[in-house]
N, C-alpha and C positions, 0 to 999 in steps of 0.2 A: 500486692494489692495497694501498699501504702505509696507505691511510685505514681499509681493512676490517681489516687486521691489528692495527692500532692501536685500533681501537674494540673488538675480540674481546679484546685484551690488557688494555685498561682495565675491560671487563666482567667478564672473569676474575680481574683483581686486585680489583675491586670485591667480588666475591661471596666470594672467599677471606677479604678482611679483614671482611665480614659474618659469616661462619661463625666466624673466630677469635673475634670480639667477642661473639656468642653463646654459645660454648664457655665463655670466661672467666666470662662474667655467670651463666652455670648452674653453674659450679662454685663461684663466691664467694659467689652469692646464699643466703640462709637458706631452710630448705624452707618451702613453704606450708602454713598451717592449713588444714583441710579440713571443719571442723567450725563451728557457732556462726554468728555473724554476719558472718565472712568469706566464706561461700558466699552471702549476700543479693545482690540485683541490685546494690547499690553496696558495694564492697571495704570501705568505712569502716565497716560496721556500721549505718549510717544505713537505717531503714525505707523501703521503696519506697513511691513514691506510691500511695495506695490509689483515685484516681480525680480526675477533672476534667482540665482542661486546663493544659499546662504554659505558662507564660508566657515569651515569648521578645523581646528587644530587637531590634527591627529595623533599628536603627543599625548592630548587629554583623553584620547580613546584608550591609547596603551596603558595609562595610569586606572583607566577604569577597568580594563581587563585584569591588571594586575589585582586589584581590589577585589573583584570578584572571584578569581583565581583563590586567593588566600583566604577568603571569606568562606568559600566552599571546601578550602581544605582544613580551617579551623573547626566548620562544623562537621566534617567526616571524621576528625579527631576527637570531639566531643561525643560524637555517637558511638564511637569503638572506643570508649575510655576503659571499659573494663575488659575488652575483648583483645586477643593477639591473633593476627591472621594474616594471610597471604593476600587477602581481599584488600585490606587496608594499605597495605605496602605498594601492592600493584597501582592503587588509585594515587597514592602520593608520588611514585614514581612518573605516573601520567602526568600529574598536576606540575612537577618541575620539568617534564620534557616541553609540556606547554609553555611554561614561563620562559625557558631558554629560548624558545622559538619567538615568542612575542620580543623577547630582547634582541636577537639579532636579525631578526626579520627585515628585509629591505623597505625603506620608506620612500615612497613617492612624494617627492615634494616640489 
């Protein structure tokens, strides 16, 4: 029961802290412009792309996959802190196989 009360307290304090930060940010920030280039797709005033494909570097995608993979692995290890079992080991093996595949997969350049 103490874990549930602690979790509820942490979530309540987190939401309260976020609300305080939002209130302070809105009260300190200058008012936004509602005309001109500020309301375009890009707030910096650059014109939007008129057509065509947007090029994307696939190396950034592999870094994003690594980050997501290791983030999930860390979350699973956190959830299984007090437990030892075959499910956790199997998940970690699957995650390592996925990381190895992302590392050696051929890239189309």
